[in-house]
N, C-alpha and C positions, 0 to 999 in steps of 0.2 A: 900094507902099512903105508901111511901117508908120509911123504918126505917132509923134511923140516922146512918150515916157512919162515923166511926172514924178511921183514918189511922195514924199509928205511925210507922216510919221506918227510917233507916239510908240510906242516898243516897249520892253517891260520888259527890263532888263539881264539878268534871269534867262533870257530866251529866247536872247539872244546867247551866254550862257555854257552853255547846255544842250548837253552832249556827246551826247545822244540824238538831236539834230537835225543833219541834214546842212546844208551851206551853202545848198543849193538849197531845202531845207525852210524855212530861215530867210527866204530871199528870198520864197518863196510866202506865208509868214505875214505878212511886211511888206506884201506886195501886198494881202493880204486885210484887214489892219488899215487900210490906206489907204481901203478902201471904207467903213469904219465912221465916217468923218468927218462924215457927215450922218445918222448913226444908221441907215444902211443896213448891216446886219450880214451881208449876203449878196452872192453873186456868181454869175452864170450862166456863168462862164468854163468853156469846154470844155478837155479835155486839149490839144487842138490849139492853142487860144488861148495856153496857157502854154508849149507847145512852141515856138511862134513867137517868144515873148518871150525864153525862156531857152535856146533852141537845144539842147534835149535831146529824147529820144524820148518817145512817149506812155506807154510802159511806165514810164519813169523818173518822169514826172509822176504817173501813177496810184499808183505805190508811195509817192511823197512825200506826196501828199494822204491816202492811206490811213494812213500813219504819223502824220500830224498829227491825223487823226481818232482813231486808237488812243491817242495820247498826251493827248487831251482838249483840244486847241487848236481843232479844227474839228469840225463835223458836216456830213454831206451827206445830201441827200434826192433822190430821183428822181421825176420827173413820173409820177404814178400812171396817167395816161392815155396814156403813151407806151410801147408794147409793147417797144421796143428799149432802154429805159433810156438814151436818148441825151440827155435833158434833165435835167441835174443842177444842183441849187442847192447851193452851198457856203456855210455859215454859220460865223462865229466861234462857238465854244461859248458858252453863257450865262455860264459861270464865267469864261472868258477875256475875254469882252466886258466883264464887270463889272470885271475887273482893269484893262483898258485905260481904261474910262470913269472909274474911280477916279483913275487917273494923270492923265487929261485934266482932270478936275475940279480936282485939286490944282494942276495947271499953270495953269489958267485963273483960279483964284481967288487964287493965290499961297500958298505954304506958310508957315504961321506958325511961328515959332521958339518954343520953350518959355520 
């Protein structure tokens, strides 16, 4: 039995309104943003991990992550020592992480009015 997953994160409204992203891609992105709460900008999550959570095929997860990489939200690297490319690390892209961090900083310090 899978343990309860609770995700709390700040997500830019532009992501929610981006019509180039599927609903699943938005969920995966929210999932990834939740990992950045402790400045961990990465995840070792396999396609199977995401399949088990979102109840979709590995191919669907792979396409979704690849699209998020293509659109500049994520980047992924493979363990250079693993011949089968089975160990993938997924990161928030530096630019997107900077956007998230900026929002969090404003949220944590309070937004000053002009």
